[in-house]
N, CA, C and O atoms as a Maestro MAE file, in Angstrom:
{
 s_m_m2io_version
 :::
 2.0.0
}

f_m_ct {
 s_m_title
 :::
 protein
 m_atom[348] {
  # First column is atom index #
  i_m_mmod_type
  r_m_x_coord
  r_m_y_coord
  r_m_z_coord
  i_m_residue_number
  s_m_chain_name
  s_m_pdb_residue_name
  s_m_pdb_atom_name
  i_m_atomic_number
  :::
  1 25 13.593 35.006 8.183 1 A "ASP " " N  " 7
  2 3 12.376 36.011 7.922 1 A "ASP " " CA " 6
  3 2 12.782 37.345 6.667 1 A "ASP " " C  " 6
  4 15 13.157 38.504 6.848 1 A "ASP " " O  " 8
  5 25 12.495 36.524 5.321 2 A "TRP " " N  " 7
  6 3 12.951 36.215 4.456 2 A "TRP " " CA " 6
  7 2 11.642 37.587 3.104 2 A "TRP " " C  " 6
  8 15 10.988 38.017 4.054 2 A "TRP " " O  " 8
  9 25 11.245 38.062 2.319 3 A "THR " " N  " 7
  10 3 9.651 38.650 1.722 3 A "THR " " CA " 6
  11 2 10.032 37.852 0.275 3 A "THR " " C  " 6
  12 15 9.156 37.467 -0.499 3 A "THR " " O  " 8
  13 25 11.634 37.646 0.012 4 A "GLY " " N  " 7
  14 3 11.517 37.411 -1.599 4 A "GLY " " CA " 6
  15 2 12.066 38.741 -2.184 4 A "GLY " " C  " 6
  16 15 13.240 38.739 -2.552 4 A "GLY " " O  " 8
  17 25 11.424 39.736 -2.290 5 A "LEU " " N  " 7
  18 3 11.549 40.814 -2.861 5 A "LEU " " CA " 6
  19 2 12.415 42.397 -2.521 5 A "LEU " " C  " 6
  20 15 12.736 43.392 -3.172 5 A "LEU " " O  " 8
  21 25 12.558 41.852 -0.936 6 A "SER " " N  " 7
  22 3 13.646 43.558 -0.200 6 A "SER " " CA " 6
  23 2 14.892 42.509 0.260 6 A "SER " " C  " 6
  24 15 15.039 41.300 0.437 6 A "SER " " O  " 8
  25 25 15.594 43.595 0.329 7 A "PRO " " N  " 7
  26 3 17.485 43.338 0.343 7 A "PRO " " CA " 6
  27 2 17.218 42.636 1.681 7 A "PRO " " C  " 6
  28 15 17.832 41.671 2.134 7 A "PRO " " O  " 8
  29 25 16.080 43.369 2.288 8 A "ASP " " N  " 7
  30 3 16.608 43.230 4.312 8 A "ASP " " CA " 6
  31 2 15.825 41.595 4.643 8 A "ASP " " C  " 6
  32 15 14.631 41.365 4.453 8 A "ASP " " O  " 8
  33 25 16.850 40.593 5.174 9 A "PHE " " N  " 7
  34 3 16.303 40.188 6.059 9 A "PHE " " CA " 6
  35 2 16.264 39.777 7.190 9 A "PHE " " C  " 6
  36 15 16.682 40.680 7.914 9 A "PHE " " O  " 8
  37 25 15.772 38.198 8.241 10 A "LYS " " N  " 7
  38 3 16.298 38.572 9.418 10 A "LYS " " CA " 6
  39 2 16.434 37.055 10.086 10 A "LYS " " C  " 6
  40 15 15.563 36.232 10.366 10 A "LYS " " O  " 8
  41 25 17.715 37.025 10.210 11 A "MET " " N  " 7
  42 3 17.892 35.703 10.689 11 A "MET " " CA " 6
  43 2 17.201 35.413 11.574 11 A "MET " " C  " 6
  44 15 17.018 36.170 12.527 11 A "MET " " O  " 8
  45 25 16.496 33.903 11.432 12 A "VAL " " N  " 7
  46 3 16.038 32.963 12.215 12 A "VAL " " CA " 6
  47 2 16.136 31.937 13.222 12 A "VAL " " C  " 6
  48 15 15.591 31.560 14.260 12 A "VAL " " O  " 8
  49 25 17.324 31.589 12.235 13 A "GLY " " N  " 7
  50 3 18.491 30.489 12.794 13 A "GLY " " CA " 6
  51 2 17.245 29.484 13.552 13 A "GLY " " C  " 6
  52 15 16.192 29.459 12.914 13 A "GLY " " O  " 8
  53 25 17.270 28.682 14.814 14 A "PHE " " N  " 7
  54 3 16.738 27.643 15.491 14 A "PHE " " CA " 6
  55 2 15.495 27.778 15.378 14 A "PHE " " C  " 6
  56 15 14.750 26.847 15.073 14 A "PHE " " O  " 8
  57 25 14.929 29.529 15.722 15 A "ASP " " N  " 7
  58 3 13.564 29.953 16.595 15 A "ASP " " CA " 6
  59 2 12.256 29.089 16.279 15 A "ASP " " C  " 6
  60 15 11.582 28.639 17.205 15 A "ASP " " O  " 8
  61 25 11.982 28.913 15.186 16 A "ASN " " N  " 7
  62 3 11.057 27.887 14.613 16 A "ASN " " CA " 6
  63 2 11.170 26.527 15.532 16 A "ASN " " C  " 6
  64 15 10.197 26.067 16.130 16 A "ASN " " O  " 8
  65 25 12.490 25.939 15.566 17 A "TYR " " N  " 7
  66 3 12.554 24.458 16.210 17 A "TYR " " CA " 6
  67 2 11.820 24.986 17.827 17 A "TYR " " C  " 6
  68 15 10.719 24.635 18.251 17 A "TYR " " O  " 8
  69 25 12.800 25.902 18.506 18 A "THR " " N  " 7
  70 3 12.049 25.999 19.959 18 A "THR " " CA " 6
  71 2 10.449 26.508 20.095 18 A "THR " " C  " 6
  72 15 9.993 26.244 21.208 18 A "THR " " O  " 8
  73 25 9.834 26.948 19.507 19 A "LYS " " N  " 7
  74 3 8.829 27.591 19.293 19 A "LYS " " CA " 6
  75 2 7.677 26.225 18.958 19 A "LYS " " C  " 6
  76 15 6.619 25.789 19.411 19 A "LYS " " O  " 8
  77 25 8.506 25.963 18.042 20 A "MET " " N  " 7
  78 3 7.836 24.528 17.540 20 A "MET " " CA " 6
  79 2 7.824 23.815 18.549 20 A "MET " " C  " 6
  80 15 6.929 22.976 18.452 20 A "MET " " O  " 8
  81 25 8.606 23.710 19.840 21 A "LEU " " N  " 7
  82 3 8.510 22.458 20.677 21 A "LEU " " CA " 6
  83 2 8.352 22.973 22.571 21 A "LEU " " C  " 6
  84 15 8.461 22.441 23.676 21 A "LEU " " O  " 8
  85 25 7.989 24.531 21.891 22 A "ASP " " N  " 7
  86 3 7.139 25.017 22.852 22 A "ASP " " CA " 6
  87 2 6.391 24.672 22.452 22 A "ASP " " C  " 6
  88 15 7.060 24.020 21.650 22 A "ASP " " O  " 8
  89 25 5.011 24.339 22.079 23 A "ASP " " N  " 7
  90 3 3.582 24.517 21.607 23 A "ASP " " CA " 6
  91 2 2.841 23.259 22.031 23 A "ASP " " C  " 6
  92 15 3.278 22.211 22.506 23 A "ASP " " O  " 8
  93 25 1.860 23.562 21.794 24 A "ASP " " N  " 7
  94 3 0.974 22.538 22.754 24 A "ASP " " CA " 6
  95 2 0.822 21.491 21.961 24 A "ASP " " C  " 6
  96 15 1.307 20.360 22.012 24 A "ASP " " O  " 8
  97 25 -0.211 22.207 20.915 25 A "VAL " " N  " 7
  98 3 -0.860 21.423 19.554 25 A "VAL " " CA " 6
  99 2 0.468 20.637 18.778 25 A "VAL " " C  " 6
  100 15 0.180 19.458 18.572 25 A "VAL " " O  " 8
  101 25 1.441 20.892 18.440 26 A "PHE " " N  " 7
  102 3 2.839 19.990 18.054 26 A "PHE " " CA " 6
  103 2 3.272 19.017 19.346 26 A "PHE " " C  " 6
  104 15 4.416 18.571 19.264 26 A "PHE " " O  " 8
  105 25 2.700 18.732 20.225 27 A "TRP " " N  " 7
  106 3 2.771 17.333 21.048 27 A "TRP " " CA " 6
  107 2 1.976 16.853 21.130 27 A "TRP " " C  " 6
  108 15 2.025 15.670 21.465 27 A "TRP " " O  " 8
  109 25 0.616 17.561 20.841 28 A "LYS " " N  " 7
  110 3 -0.383 16.217 21.276 28 A "LYS " " CA " 6
  111 2 -0.652 16.372 19.744 28 A "LYS " " C  " 6
  112 15 -1.734 15.796 19.641 28 A "LYS " " O  " 8
  113 25 -0.298 16.829 18.419 29 A "SER " " N  " 7
  114 3 0.154 15.995 17.162 29 A "SER " " CA " 6
  115 2 0.739 15.027 17.326 29 A "SER " " C  " 6
  116 15 0.055 14.009 17.218 29 A "SER " " O  " 8
  117 25 2.061 14.853 17.617 30 A "LEU " " N  " 7
  118 3 3.346 13.643 17.552 30 A "LEU " " CA " 6
  119 2 2.562 13.228 18.646 30 A "LEU " " C  " 6
  120 15 3.621 12.821 19.126 30 A "LEU " " O  " 8
  121 25 1.461 12.846 19.776 31 A "GLN " " N  " 7
  122 3 1.160 11.696 20.479 31 A "GLN " " CA " 6
  123 2 -0.605 11.138 19.342 31 A "GLN " " C  " 6
  124 15 -1.124 10.043 19.558 31 A "GLN " " O  " 8
  125 25 -1.057 11.889 18.522 32 A "HIS " " N  " 7
  126 3 -2.132 11.533 17.539 32 A "HIS " " CA " 6
  127 2 -1.158 10.039 16.566 32 A "HIS " " C  " 6
  128 15 -1.400 8.832 16.575 32 A "HIS " " O  " 8
  129 25 -0.442 10.552 16.088 33 A "SER " " N  " 7
  130 3 0.653 9.817 15.316 33 A "SER " " CA " 6
  131 2 0.990 9.305 15.200 33 A "SER " " C  " 6
  132 15 1.259 8.634 14.203 33 A "SER " " O  " 8
  133 25 1.289 9.275 16.568 34 A "VAL " " N  " 7
  134 3 2.799 8.399 17.566 34 A "VAL " " CA " 6
  135 2 1.318 7.289 17.690 34 A "VAL " " C  " 6
  136 15 1.884 6.212 17.506 34 A "VAL " " O  " 8
  137 25 0.231 7.035 17.831 35 A "LEU " " N  " 7
  138 3 -0.534 6.509 18.527 35 A "LEU " " CA " 6
  139 2 -1.112 5.791 17.208 35 A "LEU " " C  " 6
  140 15 -1.160 4.563 17.277 35 A "LEU " " O  " 8
  141 25 -1.674 6.548 15.704 36 A "LEU " " N  " 7
  142 3 -1.698 5.885 14.924 36 A "LEU " " CA " 6
  143 2 -0.918 5.018 14.745 36 A "LEU " " C  " 6
  144 15 -1.239 3.869 14.439 36 A "LEU " " O  " 8
  145 25 0.306 5.447 14.914 37 A "ALA " " N  " 7
  146 3 1.255 4.707 13.781 37 A "ALA " " CA " 6
  147 2 1.242 3.309 14.376 37 A "ALA " " C  " 6
  148 15 1.269 2.377 13.572 37 A "ALA " " O  " 8
  149 25 1.181 2.888 16.394 38 A "VAL " " N  " 7
  150 3 1.518 1.312 16.840 38 A "VAL " " CA " 6
  151 2 -0.206 0.958 16.665 38 A "VAL " " C  " 6
  152 15 -0.575 -0.161 16.310 38 A "VAL " " O  " 8
  153 25 -0.850 1.700 16.865 39 A "LEU " " N  " 7
  154 3 -2.925 1.038 17.254 39 A "LEU " " CA " 6
  155 2 -2.905 0.339 15.174 39 A "LEU " " C  " 6
  156 15 -2.702 -0.832 14.854 39 A "LEU " " O  " 8
  157 25 -3.226 1.716 14.019 40 A "LEU " " N  " 7
  158 3 -3.329 0.677 13.023 40 A "LEU " " CA " 6
  159 2 -3.210 -0.320 12.988 40 A "LEU " " C  " 6
  160 15 -3.995 -1.256 13.140 40 A "LEU " " O  " 8
  161 25 -1.217 -0.196 12.578 41 A "PRO " " N  " 7
  162 3 -1.385 -1.898 11.563 41 A "PRO " " CA " 6
  163 2 -1.321 -2.782 12.844 41 A "PRO " " C  " 6
  164 15 -0.930 -3.946 12.750 41 A "PRO " " O  " 8
  165 25 -1.698 -2.247 14.041 42 A "LEU " " N  " 7
  166 3 -2.369 -4.064 15.405 42 A "LEU " " CA " 6
  167 2 -3.244 -4.175 15.176 42 A "LEU " " C  " 6
  168 15 -3.851 -5.082 15.746 42 A "LEU " " O  " 8
  169 25 -4.044 -3.239 14.060 43 A "VAL " " N  " 7
  170 3 -5.524 -3.617 13.837 43 A "VAL " " CA " 6
  171 2 -6.306 -4.154 12.844 43 A "VAL " " C  " 6
  172 15 -7.378 -4.725 13.041 43 A "VAL " " O  " 8
  173 25 -5.618 -3.922 11.443 44 A "THR " " N  " 7
  174 3 -5.658 -3.699 10.050 44 A "THR " " CA " 6
  175 2 -4.948 -5.343 10.576 44 A "THR " " C  " 6
  176 15 -5.588 -6.356 10.293 44 A "THR " " O  " 8
  177 25 -3.723 -5.448 11.273 45 A "LEU " " N  " 7
  178 3 -2.915 -7.147 10.881 45 A "LEU " " CA " 6
  179 2 -4.100 -7.975 12.103 45 A "LEU " " C  " 6
  180 15 -4.553 -9.081 11.805 45 A "LEU " " O  " 8
  181 25 -4.438 -7.402 13.235 46 A "GLY " " N  " 7
  182 3 -6.185 -8.281 14.172 46 A "GLY " " CA " 6
  183 2 -6.878 -8.708 12.935 46 A "GLY " " C  " 6
  184 15 -6.609 -9.839 12.528 46 A "GLY " " O  " 8
  185 25 -8.038 -7.727 12.023 47 A "LEU " " N  " 7
  186 3 -8.585 -8.371 11.149 47 A "LEU " " CA " 6
  187 2 -8.046 -9.145 9.722 47 A "LEU " " C  " 6
  188 15 -8.822 -9.907 9.145 47 A "LEU " " O  " 8
  189 25 -6.737 -8.916 9.210 48 A "ALA " " N  " 7
  190 3 -6.071 -9.938 8.377 48 A "ALA " " CA " 6
  191 2 -6.616 -11.250 8.860 48 A "ALA " " C  " 6
  192 15 -7.666 -11.846 8.621 48 A "ALA " " O  " 8
  193 25 -5.916 -11.427 9.368 49 A "LEU " " N  " 7
  194 3 -5.413 -12.732 10.567 49 A "LEU " " CA " 6
  195 2 -6.967 -13.826 10.958 49 A "LEU " " C  " 6
  196 15 -7.326 -15.000 11.049 49 A "LEU " " O  " 8
  197 25 -7.336 -12.751 11.050 50 A "PHE " " N  " 7
  198 3 -9.108 -13.552 11.444 50 A "PHE " " CA " 6
  199 2 -9.757 -13.703 10.436 50 A "PHE " " C  " 6
  200 15 -10.559 -14.630 10.329 50 A "PHE " " O  " 8
  201 25 -9.456 -12.469 9.112 51 A "PHE " " N  " 7
  202 3 -10.776 -13.544 7.524 51 A "PHE " " CA " 6
  203 2 -9.682 -15.139 7.135 51 A "PHE " " C  " 6
  204 15 -10.011 -16.270 6.778 51 A "PHE " " O  " 8
  205 25 -8.149 -14.426 7.455 52 A "ALA " " N  " 7
  206 3 -7.225 -14.714 6.518 52 A "ALA " " CA " 6
  207 2 -7.962 -16.181 7.533 52 A "ALA " " C  " 6
  208 15 -8.830 -16.795 6.912 52 A "ALA " " O  " 8
  209 25 -7.676 -16.670 8.869 53 A "PHE " " N  " 7
  210 3 -8.655 -18.107 8.985 53 A "PHE " " CA " 6
  211 2 -9.556 -18.580 9.271 53 A "PHE " " C  " 6
  212 15 -9.746 -19.681 9.789 53 A "PHE " " O  " 8
  213 25 -10.696 -17.277 8.765 54 A "MET " " N  " 7
  214 3 -12.057 -17.519 8.846 54 A "MET " " CA " 6
  215 2 -11.594 -18.541 6.527 54 A "MET " " C  " 6
  216 15 -11.821 -19.677 6.111 54 A "MET " " O  " 8
  217 25 -11.177 -17.736 6.076 55 A "LEU " " N  " 7
  218 3 -11.654 -18.626 4.876 55 A "LEU " " CA " 6
  219 2 -10.497 -19.713 5.034 55 A "LEU " " C  " 6
  220 15 -10.755 -20.867 4.691 55 A "LEU " " O  " 8
  221 25 -9.736 -19.525 5.337 56 A "ASN " " N  " 7
  222 3 -8.963 -21.646 5.559 56 A "ASN " " CA " 6
  223 2 -9.758 -22.233 6.583 56 A "ASN " " C  " 6
  224 15 -9.951 -23.440 6.434 56 A "ASN " " O  " 8
  225 25 -10.429 -21.534 7.896 57 A "VAL " " N  " 7
  226 3 -10.784 -22.757 8.165 57 A "VAL " " CA " 6
  227 2 -12.185 -22.511 8.590 57 A "VAL " " C  " 6
  228 15 -13.051 -22.616 7.722 57 A "VAL " " O  " 8
  229 25 -12.420 -22.298 9.415 58 A "GLY " " N  " 7
  230 3 -13.501 -21.664 9.330 58 A "GLY " " CA " 6
  231 2 -15.234 -22.025 8.180 58 A "GLY " " C  " 6
  232 15 -15.511 -22.223 6.997 58 A "GLY " " O  " 8
  233 25 -16.054 -21.906 9.716 59 A "GLY " " N  " 7
  234 3 -17.493 -21.986 8.206 59 A "GLY " " CA " 6
  235 2 -18.336 -23.105 8.080 59 A "GLY " " C  " 6
  236 15 -19.421 -23.283 8.634 59 A "GLY " " O  " 8
  237 25 -17.736 -23.839 7.302 60 A "ARG " " N  " 7
  238 3 -19.103 -24.889 7.089 60 A "ARG " " CA " 6
  239 2 -18.463 -26.532 7.498 60 A "ARG " " C  " 6
  240 15 -17.343 -27.033 7.400 60 A "ARG " " O  " 8
  241 25 -19.700 -27.004 7.957 61 A "ARG " " N  " 7
  242 3 -19.068 -28.810 8.361 61 A "ARG " " CA " 6
  243 2 -19.178 -29.389 6.636 61 A "ARG " " C  " 6
  244 15 -19.520 -28.721 5.659 61 A "ARG " " O  " 8
  245 25 -18.903 -30.353 6.667 62 A "ARG " " N  " 7
  246 3 -18.648 -31.512 5.441 62 A "ARG " " CA " 6
  247 2 -19.236 -32.335 6.337 62 A "ARG " " C  " 6
  248 15 -19.056 -32.178 7.545 62 A "ARG " " O  " 8
  249 25 -20.137 -33.473 5.751 63 A "LYS " " N  " 7
  250 3 -20.115 -34.677 6.607 63 A "LYS " " CA " 6
  251 2 -19.020 -35.355 7.046 63 A "LYS " " C  " 6
  252 15 -19.413 -36.317 7.706 63 A "LYS " " O  " 8
  253 25 -17.529 -35.300 6.979 64 A "GLY " " N  " 7
  254 3 -16.287 -35.516 8.269 64 A "GLY " " CA " 6
  255 2 -17.461 -35.329 9.450 64 A "GLY " " C  " 6
  256 15 -18.685 -35.286 9.568 64 A "GLY " " O  " 8
  257 25 -15.951 -35.232 10.417 65 A "ALA " " N  " 7
  258 3 -15.501 -34.519 11.462 65 A "ALA " " CA " 6
  259 2 -15.205 -32.863 10.414 65 A "ALA " " C  " 6
  260 15 -15.673 -31.725 10.453 65 A "ALA " " O  " 8
  261 25 -14.452 -33.393 9.792 66 A "ALA " " N  " 7
  262 3 -13.638 -31.980 9.544 66 A "ALA " " CA " 6
  263 2 -14.180 -30.755 8.979 66 A "ALA " " C  " 6
  264 15 -15.013 -30.747 8.072 66 A "ALA " " O  " 8
  265 25 -13.549 -29.415 9.694 67 A "VAL " " N  " 7
  266 3 -14.317 -28.047 9.102 67 A "VAL " " CA " 6
  267 2 -13.512 -27.202 7.601 67 A "VAL " " C  " 6
  268 15 -12.387 -26.778 7.865 67 A "VAL " " O  " 8
  269 25 -13.765 -27.067 6.825 68 A "THR " " N  " 7
  270 3 -14.198 -26.340 5.811 68 A "THR " " CA " 6
  271 2 -13.693 -25.891 5.313 68 A "THR " " C  " 6
  272 15 -12.880 -26.706 4.876 68 A "THR " " O  " 8
  273 25 -13.277 -24.045 4.553 69 A "GLY " " N  " 7
  274 3 -12.970 -22.993 5.080 69 A "GLY " " CA " 6
  275 2 -14.791 -22.552 4.450 69 A "GLY " " C  " 6
  276 15 -15.529 -23.518 4.647 69 A "GLY " " O  " 8
  277 25 -15.502 -21.398 3.817 70 A "VAL " " N  " 7
  278 3 -16.242 -20.817 3.992 70 A "VAL " " CA " 6
  279 2 -15.944 -21.108 1.960 70 A "VAL " " C  " 6
  280 15 -14.948 -21.398 1.297 70 A "VAL " " O  " 8
  281 25 -17.580 -20.796 1.575 71 A "ARG " " N  " 7
  282 3 -18.014 -21.445 0.895 71 A "ARG " " CA " 6
  283 2 -17.527 -20.249 -0.492 71 A "ARG " " C  " 6
  284 15 -17.605 -19.073 -0.137 71 A "ARG " " O  " 8
  285 25 -17.139 -20.434 -1.706 72 A "GLY " " N  " 7
  286 3 -15.871 -19.605 -2.247 72 A "GLY " " CA " 6
  287 2 -14.986 -19.043 -2.226 72 A "GLY " " C  " 6
  288 15 -14.651 -18.084 -2.921 72 A "GLY " " O  " 8
  289 25 -14.255 -19.772 -1.083 73 A "SER " " N  " 7
  290 3 -12.963 -19.055 0.011 73 A "SER " " CA " 6
  291 2 -11.942 -19.301 -0.984 73 A "SER " " C  " 6
  292 15 -10.918 -18.751 -0.580 73 A "SER " " O  " 8
  293 25 -11.619 -20.209 -2.758 74 A "GLY " " N  " 7
  294 3 -10.746 -19.962 -3.491 74 A "GLY " " CA " 6
  295 2 -11.147 -18.563 -4.684 74 A "GLY " " C  " 6
  296 15 -10.495 -18.174 -5.652 74 A "GLY " " O  " 8
  297 25 -12.110 -18.199 -4.278 75 A "PHE " " N  " 7
  298 3 -12.054 -17.304 -5.584 75 A "PHE " " CA " 6
  299 2 -12.036 -16.052 -4.497 75 A "PHE " " C  " 6
  300 15 -12.319 -15.032 -5.125 75 A "PHE " " O  " 8
  301 25 -11.816 -15.766 -3.152 76 A "TYR " " N  " 7
  302 3 -11.374 -14.971 -2.039 76 A "TYR " " CA " 6
  303 2 -9.725 -15.042 -2.348 76 A "TYR " " C  " 6
  304 15 -9.063 -14.244 -3.010 76 A "TYR " " O  " 8
  305 25 -9.486 -15.688 -1.979 77 A "LYS " " N  " 7
  306 3 -8.088 -15.990 -2.330 77 A "LYS " " CA " 6
  307 2 -7.248 -15.202 -3.168 77 A "LYS " " C  " 6
  308 15 -6.382 -14.384 -2.859 77 A "LYS " " O  " 8
  309 25 -7.868 -15.795 -4.882 78 A "ILE " " N  " 7
  310 3 -7.541 -15.463 -5.874 78 A "ILE " " CA " 6
  311 2 -7.470 -14.009 -5.719 78 A "ILE " " C  " 6
  312 15 -6.386 -13.459 -5.529 78 A "ILE " " O  " 8
  313 25 -9.057 -13.070 -5.822 79 A "ALA " " N  " 7
  314 3 -9.048 -12.272 -5.828 79 A "ALA " " CA " 6
  315 2 -8.676 -10.962 -4.989 79 A "ALA " " C  " 6
  316 15 -8.974 -9.796 -5.247 79 A "ALA " " O  " 8
  317 25 -7.734 -11.619 -3.609 80 A "TYR " " N  " 7
  318 3 -6.978 -10.967 -2.697 80 A "TYR " " CA " 6
  319 2 -5.378 -10.763 -2.912 80 A "TYR " " C  " 6
  320 15 -4.693 -9.747 -2.796 80 A "TYR " " O  " 8
  321 25 -5.063 -11.967 -3.233 81 A "PHE " " N  " 7
  322 3 -3.905 -12.571 -3.571 81 A "PHE " " CA " 6
  323 2 -3.495 -12.413 -4.167 81 A "PHE " " C  " 6
  324 15 -2.421 -11.916 -3.828 81 A "PHE " " O  " 8
  325 25 -3.752 -12.628 -6.498 82 A "PHE " " N  " 7
  326 3 -2.700 -12.061 -7.414 82 A "PHE " " CA " 6
  327 2 -3.117 -10.875 -7.506 82 A "PHE " " C  " 6
  328 15 -3.361 -10.635 -8.688 82 A "PHE " " O  " 8
  329 25 -3.371 -9.809 -6.694 83 A "PRO " " N  " 7
  330 3 -2.614 -9.152 -7.224 83 A "PRO " " CA " 6
  331 2 -1.541 -7.950 -6.052 83 A "PRO " " C  " 6
  332 15 -1.095 -6.805 -5.969 83 A "PRO " " O  " 8
  333 25 -1.626 -9.496 -5.237 84 A "GLN " " N  " 7
  334 3 -0.147 -8.655 -4.509 84 A "GLN " " CA " 6
  335 2 1.247 -9.830 -5.130 84 A "GLN " " C  " 6
  336 15 2.388 -9.954 -4.683 84 A "GLN " " O  " 8
  337 25 0.686 -10.424 -6.097 85 A "VAL " " N  " 7
  338 3 1.796 -11.540 -6.589 85 A "VAL " " CA " 6
  339 2 2.116 -11.350 -7.943 85 A "VAL " " C  " 6
  340 15 2.948 -12.098 -8.459 85 A "VAL " " O  " 8
  341 25 1.093 -9.655 -9.181 86 A "LEU " " N  " 7
  342 3 1.318 -9.245 -9.761 86 A "LEU " " CA " 6
  343 2 2.095 -7.850 -9.739 86 A "LEU " " C  " 6
  344 15 2.924 -7.376 -10.517 86 A "LEU " " O  " 8
  345 25 1.455 -7.313 -8.424 87 A "SER " " N  " 7
  346 3 2.867 -6.016 -7.458 87 A "SER " " CA " 6
  347 2 4.344 -6.748 -7.577 87 A "SER " " C  " 6
  348 15 5.341 -6.207 -7.099 87 A "SER " " O  " 8
  :::
 }
 m_bond[347] {
  # First column is bond index #
  i_m_from
  i_m_to
  i_m_order
  :::
  1 1 2 1
  2 2 3 1
  3 3 4 2
  4 3 5 1
  5 5 6 1
  6 6 7 1
  7 7 8 2
  8 7 9 1
  9 9 10 1
  10 10 11 1
  11 11 12 2
  12 11 13 1
  13 13 14 1
  14 14 15 1
  15 15 16 2
  16 15 17 1
  17 17 18 1
  18 18 19 1
  19 19 20 2
  20 19 21 1
  21 21 22 1
  22 22 23 1
  23 23 24 2
  24 23 25 1
  25 25 26 1
  26 26 27 1
  27 27 28 2
  28 27 29 1
  29 29 30 1
  30 30 31 1
  31 31 32 2
  32 31 33 1
  33 33 34 1
  34 34 35 1
  35 35 36 2
  36 35 37 1
  37 37 38 1
  38 38 39 1
  39 39 40 2
  40 39 41 1
  41 41 42 1
  42 42 43 1
  43 43 44 2
  44 43 45 1
  45 45 46 1
  46 46 47 1
  47 47 48 2
  48 47 49 1
  49 49 50 1
  50 50 51 1
  51 51 52 2
  52 51 53 1
  53 53 54 1
  54 54 55 1
  55 55 56 2
  56 55 57 1
  57 57 58 1
  58 58 59 1
  59 59 60 2
  60 59 61 1
  61 61 62 1
  62 62 63 1
  63 63 64 2
  64 63 65 1
  65 65 66 1
  66 66 67 1
  67 67 68 2
  68 67 69 1
  69 69 70 1
  70 70 71 1
  71 71 72 2
  72 71 73 1
  73 73 74 1
  74 74 75 1
  75 75 76 2
  76 75 77 1
  77 77 78 1
  78 78 79 1
  79 79 80 2
  80 79 81 1
  81 81 82 1
  82 82 83 1
  83 83 84 2
  84 83 85 1
  85 85 86 1
  86 86 87 1
  87 87 88 2
  88 87 89 1
  89 89 90 1
  90 90 91 1
  91 91 92 2
  92 91 93 1
  93 93 94 1
  94 94 95 1
  95 95 96 2
  96 95 97 1
  97 97 98 1
  98 98 99 1
  99 99 100 2
  100 99 101 1
  101 101 102 1
  102 102 103 1
  103 103 104 2
  104 103 105 1
  105 105 106 1
  106 106 107 1
  107 107 108 2
  108 107 109 1
  109 109 110 1
  110 110 111 1
  111 111 112 2
  112 111 113 1
  113 113 114 1
  114 114 115 1
  115 115 116 2
  116 115 117 1
  117 117 118 1
  118 118 119 1
  119 119 120 2
  120 119 121 1
  121 121 122 1
  122 122 123 1
  123 123 124 2
  124 123 125 1
  125 125 126 1
  126 126 127 1
  127 127 128 2
  128 127 129 1
  129 129 130 1
  130 130 131 1
  131 131 132 2
  132 131 133 1
  133 133 134 1
  134 134 135 1
  135 135 136 2
  136 135 137 1
  137 137 138 1
  138 138 139 1
  139 139 140 2
  140 139 141 1
  141 141 142 1
  142 142 143 1
  143 143 144 2
  144 143 145 1
  145 145 146 1
  146 146 147 1
  147 147 148 2
  148 147 149 1
  149 149 150 1
  150 150 151 1
  151 151 152 2
  152 151 153 1
  153 153 154 1
  154 154 155 1
  155 155 156 2
  156 155 157 1
  157 157 158 1
  158 158 159 1
  159 159 160 2
  160 159 161 1
  161 161 162 1
  162 162 163 1
  163 163 164 2
  164 163 165 1
  165 165 166 1
  166 166 167 1
  167 167 168 2
  168 167 169 1
  169 169 170 1
  170 170 171 1
  171 171 172 2
  172 171 173 1
  173 173 174 1
  174 174 175 1
  175 175 176 2
  176 175 177 1
  177 177 178 1
  178 178 179 1
  179 179 180 2
  180 179 181 1
  181 181 182 1
  182 182 183 1
  183 183 184 2
  184 183 185 1
  185 185 186 1
  186 186 187 1
  187 187 188 2
  188 187 189 1
  189 189 190 1
  190 190 191 1
  191 191 192 2
  192 191 193 1
  193 193 194 1
  194 194 195 1
  195 195 196 2
  196 195 197 1
  197 197 198 1
  198 198 199 1
  199 199 200 2
  200 199 201 1
  201 201 202 1
  202 202 203 1
  203 203 204 2
  204 203 205 1
  205 205 206 1
  206 206 207 1
  207 207 208 2
  208 207 209 1
  209 209 210 1
  210 210 211 1
  211 211 212 2
  212 211 213 1
  213 213 214 1
  214 214 215 1
  215 215 216 2
  216 215 217 1
  217 217 218 1
  218 218 219 1
  219 219 220 2
  220 219 221 1
  221 221 222 1
  222 222 223 1
  223 223 224 2
  224 223 225 1
  225 225 226 1
  226 226 227 1
  227 227 228 2
  228 227 229 1
  229 229 230 1
  230 230 231 1
  231 231 232 2
  232 231 233 1
  233 233 234 1
  234 234 235 1
  235 235 236 2
  236 235 237 1
  237 237 238 1
  238 238 239 1
  239 239 240 2
  240 239 241 1
  241 241 242 1
  242 242 243 1
  243 243 244 2
  244 243 245 1
  245 245 246 1
  246 246 247 1
  247 247 248 2
  248 247 249 1
  249 249 250 1
  250 250 251 1
  251 251 252 2
  252 251 253 1
  253 253 254 1
  254 254 255 1
  255 255 256 2
  256 255 257 1
  257 257 258 1
  258 258 259 1
  259 259 260 2
  260 259 261 1
  261 261 262 1
  262 262 263 1
  263 263 264 2
  264 263 265 1
  265 265 266 1
  266 266 267 1
  267 267 268 2
  268 267 269 1
  269 269 270 1
  270 270 271 1
  271 271 272 2
  272 271 273 1
  273 273 274 1
  274 274 275 1
  275 275 276 2
  276 275 277 1
  277 277 278 1
  278 278 279 1
  279 279 280 2
  280 279 281 1
  281 281 282 1
  282 282 283 1
  283 283 284 2
  284 283 285 1
  285 285 286 1
  286 286 287 1
  287 287 288 2
  288 287 289 1
  289 289 290 1
  290 290 291 1
  291 291 292 2
  292 291 293 1
  293 293 294 1
  294 294 295 1
  295 295 296 2
  296 295 297 1
  297 297 298 1
  298 298 299 1
  299 299 300 2
  300 299 301 1
  301 301 302 1
  302 302 303 1
  303 303 304 2
  304 303 305 1
  305 305 306 1
  306 306 307 1
  307 307 308 2
  308 307 309 1
  309 309 310 1
  310 310 311 1
  311 311 312 2
  312 311 313 1
  313 313 314 1
  314 314 315 1
  315 315 316 2
  316 315 317 1
  317 317 318 1
  318 318 319 1
  319 319 320 2
  320 319 321 1
  321 321 322 1
  322 322 323 1
  323 323 324 2
  324 323 325 1
  325 325 326 1
  326 326 327 1
  327 327 328 2
  328 327 329 1
  329 329 330 1
  330 330 331 1
  331 331 332 2
  332 331 333 1
  333 333 334 1
  334 334 335 1
  335 335 336 2
  336 335 337 1
  337 337 338 1
  338 338 339 1
  339 339 340 2
  340 339 341 1
  341 341 342 1
  342 342 343 1
  343 343 344 2
  344 343 345 1
  345 345 346 1
  346 346 347 1
  347 347 348 2
  :::
 }
}
């Protein structure tokens, strides 16, 4: 606890950490951070797998019984995958 200008200071030590561990806002924010860290990748991965499946399989039927991808799926594959290849 020092202003930076005066020669007097007070040693804080671990007081800030003990205050943090006793603070309800800290635990609430930690809970939200863990929830986002677990839930957000699951949701985005699920959406990505759904769209990848729809680009490859779902969509149109041709003359045979085979189901093909959506019209323009080749363009979407290049537009979304090519930046990953470049990086």
